[in-house]
N, C-alpha and C positions, 0 to 999 in steps of 0.2 A: 104442774109446776115444772119449769125448765131447770135443767142442770146449770149451775153457774156459780159465780163467786161474788161476794160483796166485800168491798174494802171498808173495814171498820174505821180506819183512821180518817176516812173522808178524802175523796180526790185521789189522784195518783193512779198508776197503772196496776193491773192485777199481776201478782207474781205466780199465782197458781190458777189453773183452769180445769174444769171437769168436762169430760166428753163421754157419752154413752158408748161403750165398746161393743157389747153384744147382749141382745135380749134373748131370753129363753136359752141361756147358755148351757143348762143341764141337758137339753135335747131329749127330754122324755125319760131321763134316768133318775127322776126324783128331783129333789131340790139341792141347791148348793150348800155344802156343809164346811168346805175348807178350800183354800186357794194358796198357791205359791207362784213366784215368778223369778226368772233369771235369764239374762241375755236374750230378751225379746221372745222368751218362751213362757207361757203360763200353763199351770196345771190346775184343773178344777175338780175337786172331789165332791161326789154327790151322795145323797142319802141311800142309794141302792147299790153302793159298792163299785161305782164306775169312776174312772179318772179320765177327763177329757183334756187332751194335750193340743195346744195351739202354738204353732211355730210361726210367728209373724215374719221372721226373717226369710223363711222358705215359702211362706204362704200356704201351709197345709195344716190339716187338723186330723187328730187320731183319737178314737174312742177306745178306751182300754178297760177290760172287765177285770176288776180286782175282787169280785164276789166269790170266785171259785165255783160258779155254776149254781150257787144257792139262790133261792128265791126270797122274797120279802125284803124288809128294810135291813140293810147292812151298811150303815153310814161310814163314810171315810172320815175317820177321826182327825187325822192330820195328813197333809201332803207336803212334801219338801222337794226342792230342786236346787242343784248346785249353781254357783254363779255363772257357770258356762252353759247351763241348760242341757247338759248331757245325761246327768244322773238324777234319778227320781226315787224317792222312798215314800211309801204311804202306809199308814196303819188303818186297818179296817176292823170295825167292831162287829164281829159275827155273834150270833146267838150263843155259840159254844165258847167264845173267848176272842181275844184280840189276836190278829195276825198282821205281820209286817212284811211288805213286799218291796222288791227292788226291780227297777225298770230302767233299761238303757235306751237312749233315744233311737238306736238302730234296731232294737228288738221289736218283734211283733206282739209279744205278750209278756207280762211281768212274771217274775219268779219269786216264790215265797222264801223268806229267810227263816228257816226252821228253828234256828237257835234262839230266835226272839219270840217264839210262839208264847202267847199268853201275856206278853209285855205290851203295855200301852205307851207308845213313844210320843212324847209331847214336844221335844225339841231336838234339833240336830245342829252340830257345829262342824262346818266344813273347813278343811285346811286349804285356804285360798292360795297359799304359796306353792304347794306341791301338787295339788289336784290336776289331773290331765283328762283328756277326752276319753281315754280308755281305762283309767283307774281312778278310784276315789281316794287312794292312799288312806291315811288314817282319818276316821270320822268318829266323832263322839255323839252318842245318843243319850238323851235324858228321858227317864220314864216317869210314869205316874206315881210309882212307889218310892221315888227318891234315889234311884240307882243311875249310875252312868256306865255305859259300855263303850268299848272301842271296837270298831269294825272296819274292814277293808274289802272292797269288791273290785275285781277286774272284769272287764267286759268279755275277755276271751274265756274266762273260767266259767261263766254262766252261773256262778254261785259265790257266796261270801268266802273270802280266804280264811278269815278267822273272826270270831266274836268273843271278847273277853271283858269281864267286869273290871272297871277301874276303881270305882268309889261308890260308897253308899252313905247317905245321910242317916246317922244313928241318933244324934242328940235330939233333933227335931225332925221327925220323918214327915216331909212334905213333898208334894209333887214338884218335879223340876219343870218349870214352865218356859224357860228360855236358856239357850246356850250359845256362846260365841268363843272362837279360838283365834289366836294370832301367834305367829312364830317369828323369831329373829335369830340370825346367825351370829354366833360368838366364837370366833376362831374356827375350829373344825367341829364345833358342837352346835346344837340347836337349843334355844330357850323357848319354852312353851308358856303362853299366857292363856288362861281359861277363866271365863266368867260364867257363872250359873245363877239363875234367880228362881226363887220359890215365891209363893204369895206374900211372904213376909221378910225374906232375907235375900241379900246379894252376896254370893260367895266368890272369892278370887283365889286362883291357884297359879303357881308359877314354879318352874324348875328347869333344870338342864338335863339333857339326855333324851329319853323317850317319854311318851305319855305314861306308860306303865311305871317307869322309874319315878316320874314326878309324883303321881298319885300315891305310890307306895311310900314315898318319903313322908307323907302326911300322917303316917301311923306313929311317927315320932315327934311331930311338931303340930302346932296349933293351926287349925283351919281359920283363915281370915274371912270374916263376913261382916256385913252391915245389916242391921235389923231396924226396920222402920215400923212405927205403930200402924194399926189398921190392917185390913186384909182386903185383897181384891182377887176375885176368882180368875181373872184373865191377866195375870201378871205377865209382862213382856220385857224382853231385853233386845235392844238393837244397837248395832255398830254402824256408824256412817263410814262408808268405804270410798276412798279416793285413790286411784292408781294402785288398786289391789292392796291398799293398806288402810287399816282402821285409824280414823282421825279422832273421833270422839264417840261416846256411848250415852245411852239413856235407858233408865229402868222405870217402867210404869209400875209404881207401888201403890199400896193402899193410902198412903199419906200424901203422895205427890210424885213428881218426876225427879228422880235423882240423876244427875248427868255430870259429865266432866270430859276433859281432853285426855287423850291417850298418847303417851310418849314412850314407845317401847325401846327407844335407843338411850333413854336416860340411865345414868349410872347411879342408882340409889340402892344398890344391893346391900343387904345386911349379911351378917356372918352365917345365918342359918339358911341362906339361899333365897329368901324372899326378896321381892323387889316392888317398890311402890311406883307403878307406872301410870297412875292416875294423877292428873294435874288440873288445876283451875276447876275444882269441884263446885257444883251449884245445885240448887233445889228449887223446883217450881211448885209452890203450894196451889192446890186446886181452888182455893178460895179466890185466887186472882182471875179465875176463868168465868165467874158468874156473880150474881147477886148473893148477898149473905143469906144462908139457909138453903140455897138452891143446890140440888144434887148435880154436881158437875163432874163426877168421876168418869173418865173416858172408858169406853168399852174396848177400844183398841187405839193404837197410835203408830206413827211412823216417824222416821228421823231423816231430815235433809241436812244440807250443809249448815244452814243458819236457822232452821225452823223445826218446830214440832207440828205434826199433823195429828190432831186429837179428835177421835170420833166420840162425840158427845150427843147422845140422842140419835137423831137422824141427820146431824150436820157434822161437818169437819171444821174445827177451828184451827186456823194457822197461827201459831204463837212463835214470836221471835225468841230464839234460844238465848240471845244476849240480853235483850231488854225485858224479856218475859211479858211482852205486850201482845195482845191479840191484834193481828193486822188484817185478817180476812176470815170470812166464814163461807164454806163451800156447801152448796145444797145439791140434791140429786133428784131427778125425775124418775119416780118409781112407777112400775106397772101396777094396775089395779089388782093383779093376781098376787102381789106380794103381801103376805100376812104380817111380815115384820119389816122393820126398816133395814138400814145398812148393818150388816153383821160384823164385818171387820175390815181392816186395811192390811195390805201387804205391799212390799216394795221390790223393785228390780234394781239392785245396786249397780249392776253392770250398765244397764240402759239409762239409769237416772230417772226412772218412772215410778209412779205409785198407782195402786189399784184399790178400789173399794167394791164390795160386792154385797148383794142381798140374796134372797133365796133363788132368784131367777136371772138377775142381770149383773153385768160387770161394767164398772166405770173406770175410766183412765184419768188420773190426775197428773197433769203436766206441770213442769216447773219452767218459769220464764225469767231467767236472769235474776235469781233471788238475791244475789249479792250487790245489786245496783245501788241500794240505799244503805248498805251496812256502814259506810263511812259516817253517815249522819247518825246512825245508832250509836256507834262507838264515840262519836263526838259529843252526843248528848250525855253520855256516861263519863265524859272527860278522859276516855282512854285514847289519848292522842296518837300513840304509836300504832295501835290497831286501826284507828281511823285513817291514818296516812297510808297504811298498807292496802286499804280497800278503796282509796280514791282512784277515780278513773280519768281525771283531767286536771289541768293546772288550777282551774277555778275552785274545784273541791279542795285541793291541797291548800290553796290560799286561805280558804275559810278556816281550815284546821290551824294553820300557822297564825292567822289573825286572832283566833280565840286564845291560843296559847300565849301570844305576845301581849294581848290586852290583859290577860290574867296576871302575867308576870309584872307588867307595868303598873297594874293597880296595887300590887303589894310592894312596889318600889324595888323589884328585882330587875334593875335596868339592864344589867349585862345579859341576863337570860332573855329579856324582852328584845334586846337589840339583835340577838342571834335569830330569833323567830321572825322579827320584822324584816330582816335581810332576805328571808326566803320568799317573801310575798312579791309576786310579779304583777298582779292586775288590780287587786282590790284597793290598795293604797299606793299613792305615788311616792317616789323617792323623796320629793320635797316635803310632803306631808309628814312622813316618818321623821325626817331630819328635824323639822320644826318642833315635833313633840319632845325630842331630847333637848333641843336648844331652849325651849320654854321652861324646862325644869332645871336647866343649868348643868346637865350631865354631859360634860365634854368627853369623859372617858367612855361612857356608854355610846356616845355618838361615834367615837373612833372605832369601837367594837363593831357597831352597825356598818360602818364603811368597810371595815376589813372583811366582815362576813359577806357583805354585798359583792365585794370583789371576787370572793370565792364562787359566787353563784352566777356571775356574768360569763358569757361565752366570749371566745376570742374575736368574734365579729364586732363586738361592742367596743371598738378601740378607743373612740373619743371619750365615751363614758368611763372606761377603765382609767384612762389617763387623768381625767378630771378628778375622779374619786381618789385615785392614788395620790395626786398632788394635795388634795384636801387632807387626806390622812397624814401625809408628811408634815403639814403645818400643825395638825393637832398633836402629833408626836413631839414636835419642837416646842409647842406651847406647854405640853405636859412637863417636859424636861425643865423648861424655864420656871414653871410654877414650883417645881420641887426645889430648885435652886433659890428661889425668892422666899421660900419658907424660912430661911435662915437670915437673920438681919445682916450678918457680915457677908453673906453670899459666898462663903468658902465651904465647899462640900467636905473638905477633909476634917474640919474642926467643928463647924457650926451645926451640921445636920445630925440628927439623932441616928441611932443604929438602924431603926426601922426605915427612916427616910433614906438613909444611905443605901440600904439594901434595895429599896424600891427604885431609887435613882439608877443604880447599876442595872437593875432588872429591866427598866424601861429603855435604857440606852442599848442594851443587848437586843431587846425586842425590836427597837427601831432599826438597828443595823441589819437584823434578819429581814425586816420588811424591805429595806433598801435593796438587799441582795435579791429578794424574790421579785421586786418590782423594777429592777434596773432597766428592763427592756421596754417598759410601758411609761415610765416617768420621762418627762421632757428634761433633757440634760441641762439646758441653760436655766430653765425656771427653777429646777431643784437646787442647782448650785447657788443661785441667787438667794433662795430661801435659807440654805444652810449658812451662807455667808452673812446674811442679815441677822440671823440669830446667834452668830458668833460661834457656831459649832465647827471649829476647824478640824477636829479629829474626824468627825463624821463627813466633812467635806472631802478630806483626803481619802477616807474609806470609799465614798461614793465615786470619787475620781478613779480610784483603782478598779472599781466594778465596771465603770464605763471605759476602762482602758485608757484613761487620760493620765498616763504614767509620768508625764513631765511634771504635772502638778504635785503628784505624790512624791517624786524624788526630790523636787525642790523643797518641799516641806521637811523631809527627813534631813536634808543637808542643813537647812536653817536650824533644825533642832540638834544638830551635831550627831545625828544617828546615822553614821556612814554605813554601818553593817546592814541596817534595814533598807537603806537606799540601794545598796548593792544586791540585796535579795530581790528587790523589785526588778533591777536591771537584768538579773539572771533568768527571769521568766522567759519561756520560749516565744511568747507573742509580743515581747517588747522590742521595739525597733533598735537596731544596733547603733543608729545615729545618736541615740540618747547616751550611749556609752561614751562616745567621743565628746558630746556636748558637756557632760558633767564630770569628765575625767579630771580636768584641772582642779576642781573644787574637792573632789573625793580623795585624790592622792595627797593633797595638803592636809585634809581632815584625818585620814587614816591610811597612810601609805601601805602598810603591811596588808590590810584586808583588801585594799584596792588592787594591789599587784596580785594577790592570791586569786582574786576574782578574774583578773585578766588571764592568768595562767590556766584557770579552769575553762575559760572560754576557748582557749587554744586558737584554732584557725578561724573562728568566727569573727575575730577582731583583726583589723589591719594595723600592725604596730606603727606604720608611718603616720596614721592619723592620730596616734596617741603621743607623737613627739612633742607638740606644744605642752601637754600636761607633764610629760617627763622633764622637759626643760624647766618648767616652773618649779617642779620639785627639786631639780638639781641646783637651782639658784638659791634655795632656802638653806640657811646654816644648819648643820647637824653636829652631833657629838662625834668625836674622833673614832670611837669604836662602834658606832652605829652602822648596821647593815644598810648598804646603799640599795634600796628597793628597786630603783630604776635600772641599775646595773644588773640586778638579779633577773628582772624581766627581759632586758635586752639579751642577756646570755641565754635565757630560755628560748627566746625567739630565734636566735641565731643557731644554737646547737640542737634544740629539740624540734623546733618548727621549720628549720632550714630556710629561714627568711633570707632573701637575696636583695632586699631593698638597700641601695647605697646610703640613703639617708639614715636608716637604722644602724648600719655598720659604722658610719661616720660619727653618729652620736655616741655609740659605745666606745669607739676609739678615743673620742674627746674626753669622755668621763674617765677612761683609763689614764689618759695623759695628765689629768689634773690630780691624780692620786699621788701620795707621797712615795709609795713603793712602785718601782718601774717594772716589777716582775710580771704582773698581769698584762701590761701593755706589750711587753716583749713576747710573752706567750701568745697573745692574740695575733701579733704580727707574724709569728712563726708558724701559726696553725695552718694557714692556707685552707680556709673553710671550703672553698669551691672545688678543691681537687677531687677527682674521681667522678665528677658529674659530666654528662655528655656535652661536649662543646662549651664547657663552663670555664670561667677564669679561676685563678688560684685565690683571688680575693675580690670582694665586692665594694670595699670602701674606695674613696678617691685618694690615690697615693699622693697627689700634689697637695691636696688639703691636709692629708696626714703629715706630710713633710713640713708644711708651714706651721701646723699646730705644734708638732714636736720641737721644731726650732724655737717657737715662741715660748714653750714651756721648758726649754733647755733639756729635753730628753734625747741626749746625743746618741746613746746606744740605739734607741729607736730610730733615729735619723739614719744611722749607718745601715740598719736593717732595711729601711725603706729605700735608700739609695741602691742597695743591693737588689731589691725586688724590681726596681726600675731599670736594672742593668747598667746603672751608672757606677761602675766598679771603681773607677779612678777616684770619683768623689767620695765613695764609701770608704776606700782605704785612706784617703787623705784625712777624712774626718775621724776615722778610727785611730789614726796615729796620734790625734790630739787627745784621745780618751784612754786607749789601752793598746800597747804594742801587740799583745796576744790577739786582741780583737782584729787588729789590722792584718796579722798573719792569717787568721781564719778567713777574713774576707778575700785576701789574695788567693787563697787555695780554692775558693768557691768557683772560680772560672775554670772550666774543664775543656770546653770546646775551642778555645782560642789560646794557643800556647804562647804566642807573641804577647798578647795582652797580659797573660798571667806572668810572664817574665817581667814585663814592664812594671806590674804591680809589685813584684818582689824587689825590683830595683828601687822603687819608691820607698819600700820598707827599709832596704839596706842603706839608702842615702840618708833617710831620717835617723837611722841608728848611728851612722858615722858622724853626721853633721849636727844634729839637733838633740840627740839624746843627752840627758843630764848625766854628769859624771866625768871621770877622767877620760881623755881622748884615747889613751892606750886601751882602756877598758872598753870603750865604744868600738874600737877596731877589732878587739877580740870578739865582741858580740856580733859584729858584721861577718867576721870569718866563720862564726858558729852558724850563721844563717845558711852558709853553703852546705852544711850537713842536713839542714831541715828541708831543703828542696834540691832536686837534681837539675833545676833549670839554670841556676847561676853558677858561673865559674869565677875564678879569682880575677881573670882579666876583665870580667863585666863590672866588678866593683872597684878596680884599681883607680879609675878616674875620680872616684869620690874621696880617695885618701889625700891627706895633705901632701904638699910637695916635699917636705923634709922628713917624712916618716921613715923609720928604719925598716929595711926588708926582713930583718930577723923576725919580726912579729908575724909575718905570713909566709916565711920561707917554705915551710912544710906544705902549705896550700899550693904554692907555685910549683913545687916539685911534683905534687900529686896531679896538678893540671897538665904538666908536661908529660908525665907518664900516661895520662889518659889520651893525650894527642897521639903519642907513639902507638898505643894500642889501637886507636882508631885508624891510623895510617896502615898498619899491618893488616887490619881487617879489610880495608878497602882494596889492598894489593891482592889478598886472597880472593875476594869477590871478582876482581878483574881477571885473574887467572882462570877461575871457574867459568866466566862468561866466554873467554877465548876458547877454552876446551869445548864448550857447548856449541859454539859456532862451527868448529872443525867437525864435530859429530854430525851436525845438520848437513854440511856440505857432503860428507861421506854418504849419508842416507839419500841425498838427492841423486848423486852419481849412481848409487845402487838401484834406485827406482828406474833410472833410464835403461838399465840392463835387465829389468824384470821381464819374465816370459811365462807362458802357460802351455800345457799340452792339450791338444784337441784331438779326440778320436775321429777316425774316418767316418764313423756312423753317427756322430753327433748331429742333432737336428736343431734348426733355428727355433727358439722358444715361441715365435709368433707364427711364422708361415709353415713350420714343421717340415721344411725341405732340408736336405743334407747341407750342412754348413760349409763343407769343403768341395761341393760339387761345382764344376765349372759351369758358367752360364747361369749363375744365380741372378737375383734381382739386380736391376740396373744400378750401377755404382753411383755414388753421390758426386764424386769429383776427383780431380787429380790430387787434391790435398790429402786424400786417404791413401795409405799404403796398401797395395794389392799384389797378389802373386798370379801372374798370367791372367786368365779370364775369371778368376775367383773374386767374388764380390767382397768389399770391405766388411768387417765384422767387429763386434765387441765381445770380450770375454770378462766375466765378473768373478771375483774370488769364490763366490758360492757355486761356481761351475756352470751357471746359466750362460748360454751363448746366443747372440742375436745378430742377424744381418743389420748393417747400419740403417738401411732404408726401413726395415721392419721395425727396428727399435724406435726410430723417429716417428713412424706412423702410430705405434702403440702408445707412446708417451703423449703425443698430441691428442689422441682420443681420450685418454684417461685423466689428463691434467686439467687445470682451469683454462677457460677461454683465453685469458690474458697470457698465460705461460705458453699455451699452444701457438698463439700468434707470434710470440717472441721467437720460438724455435723455428717456425716456418720462415720467419724473416731471416734468421741466420743461415738457414739452408739455402734460401734464395740468393743471398749475398755470395755464398761459396760457389753456387752454380754459375753466377754471372762472372765471377773472377776466373773460374776454370775455363769459361768460354773465351774470354779475352786472351787468356794464356795460350789457348790453342791457335788462335788467329796470329798472335805475335810470334809464335814459334816458327812460322814459315819465313819470317824476316830476320831470324837469328838475333833478335833483340835481347841478348843475354843480360845486359845491364838493367834493362827495364824489368825483366822478370825477377831479378834479384831484389829490386826495390819493392816489388809487390809481395815478396815472401813474408815479410813481417806482418802486414795486415791479415794475410790469410791465416797465419798461425794464431793470430789473436782471435779471429772469428772462430777458428777451429777449436781453440781452447774454451771459448764461451759456449759453443755448441756441446762440447764434451761435458762441461759443467751442468748444462741444462738437461741433457738426456741420460748421462751416464754417471752422475754423482752417486747413485746407488742403484742396485738391481731393481727393476720395476716389479719383479715377482716377489721380492723379499723385503722391500723397503716400505716407506710411508705411503707410497702410491697405492700399493695393494691394500694397506690398512684402510685408506680412505674409501676404496671401492666397496668395502663391506657395508657401508651406510647408504649406498646408492640403491634405488629401487631396481627390480628386474626389468621393468618396462619403463622406458624413459617417456617423458611427456610428449616428445615429438614422434612417437612410434604408434600413432593412431591407426595408420593403415595396417601395420603388423597385427594390432589387436583385432581389427575387423576381419583379417584373413582367417582368424581362428574361430570365428563364429560359425555355429552349426545351423545351416539353413534348411528348412523342411522341403522335401521333394514335392513338386507341383504335379507331377505325373499321376494319372489316375491309377488306382490299384484294381487289379482284376480279381473279382470275387469268384472263388471256386465253390461249386455246390458241395454240400455236405453229403457224404455217402454213408449210409448206415453200416455199422460194423457187423451186423448180423445178417 
């Protein structure tokens, strides 16, 4: 008989397969009695006290003698290996009693655990979270006599660190047949979970701290256990491990298999420290495994993720843990030497493998994607959430959704059915599903289906998204209309009941939320036509706002008289400023205060010039007398706060001031001179000619006077002011400061007006005119006499005439004094000139010329310049400066021409040349005794000599500006290239003679 598997359900692929792993595995050490596996390592215990270790990862095998050198049968009762395959524990039944050994993968031989001598160990629970390759950490051992011990072994110590008893079953002393342990971190502490099984009971222990603390606490509290009827000698407990965590458990009991999920993170703690960490409990009755009356109790079993592997007779039945249905039967090909069938099963949780063994052979049971059909299992049980979590492709998910949807549709739960139908992608078309709801008249469920369908579509399905969104929009509008039509009068405020009214508002809000979510996929024109055709103006405005069609929104609010809402829309940052200008005329008439406040908030974002049409429309409207003029307020804000310089804005503000009853604001505006202080800016920005025409039209004469004055038309300003107020005219006349004649003329205009046109008695007017003389120092009595009548008495202004004459007298005396002072100053100047002609200086005999360094008084000095210079014998002409520097004339000329500018140097040389030429002619003429001609030439020579003196001797060249300018000149001039080259150090070309080195010793 070949090893293999049979699919019980008929058809389909096998999830489990059997492969013979090793024949004659005991290798002459008896028969196989026990087996364990972990991390691709298997341990085989034999009847003669040997343990054979196979490491499939390393590909080696090791025979280990646990008999202690004794002969005869000494069967290995149990052999255990940790999930990592490093630590091995085995119990051997010797004739003298049981002994337990520990063996590390790196050791050549096992070591006996002396503290466990005589104890038969049936089960071990490893701490999977803490165990390492070099240390077992804490390990729990369950014994035949119902005791549990804690032990720890380190590889380096070569012996157990400690062995201590944790717990003992006293109420019903039975052998502990299976142990499992799990830990979880809670803050800085560790919570332990321990399960133990006997032939009839399953015990559970939990606690925080250490194992010893946990088990000690059960001296004061009840031990939790579950007892099932019947008894089975080979009771087993298994955890299914995934990613080093236990996910579910199963207990092979006398009555059946008790199983459940494990959730060690669940917070179900009670006050006494217990925690119920078992969820979704289940029970598999053995009667489901065979025919009635058939003995089908398993001899052994193993647990995979979704299945139980039950050893019944000589076959392994694979039972689905969820459906409890047998899906496969595995058979084994035994050797003829085997007296028994399969003894037991064991599992390698780390590698995900299972093993079966008889007395001589080992078989490997492999798992092949056992979860591939679990979605169907859960679906058959109508556990839809679990079925979806196990689906592998969209077609499987569609089947789950379809079954859910059909079930809901059949019970008329249309909304729920719509949600599931919307998730189907392949099994049913969009049209088929839509027709199902249309056929039963469920428009609301159809709308739900469309909305959920939109949620499941991807961004690439643009056309389908747009069409479905448009259909959903129409269904929303239809629903709203149906709610309105339910009332005969069609008025929602009075006709609809409370429930209908609530539903109406709810569906409207839902519709608006839908429009907001779908604004980018809905066709703008189509959607607006739909909203308009259904008469949903509010929703039309709302959608226009979403699509940033603000013109429609603002127009609607203005029609409704809701200026504040329209202004709120205009204040949004993405609204075009052109709409502000477009709707400004309507808004300012509708609510001037709010509109102007909005403009002021916008500040420089708005151009006040473009708002002038709106402001003029407002200004033309009649208003209450005490009402604040909002346009004036905004214009003042623009001019004063925003510093607006637009002439149109200033003209409009001035025109509004001019039309007010009170002239104060107008005069204040004219006197403010807003532009003053700005760079290259005028004093005002309005058009003065326009302002003058406007003020004349509105008869604002004081304002006209001010404007004339600003335009420097002072005569017109005074003339107009005399018609308004004499004091105003005087003030205007005094404003002229830089033109005394004009100022006097203006005061004469005032005086003439006072004398000739002022109302009142003529004598009184004359007295007023005389009083004007005291107000200004420009007018005298004689200036205003021509304006007096011919027959006026002098007595009225005798005092002023006398005062004027006295002033003339004082002025004449002042002029005589000034003339005497000028005469005396002229005499002093003539005396100084005569004194300068006699000025002299002492020159020492050892004095040197400042330029040539020769003795200044030595005869035969530098060649003289000409006869025009005074000389003593053969001594050259010279210059002496007050600072005591002395120069030969020729040396001074040469120095100054070198240091001064080229233009000045050419001028000096030209003067020197002219003097030289004149001196030559004079020498020739002297032979002819032409005395008269020489006399005539004296004057030009003196003139040239004076010019030359001014050019070279106006200041000392060593102490004056000429020396100061020399400081800024470079040491080497641009034209001195040859001089620079002469200073270059050139290397010698001549060969050097090399002298031999002579040693010093």
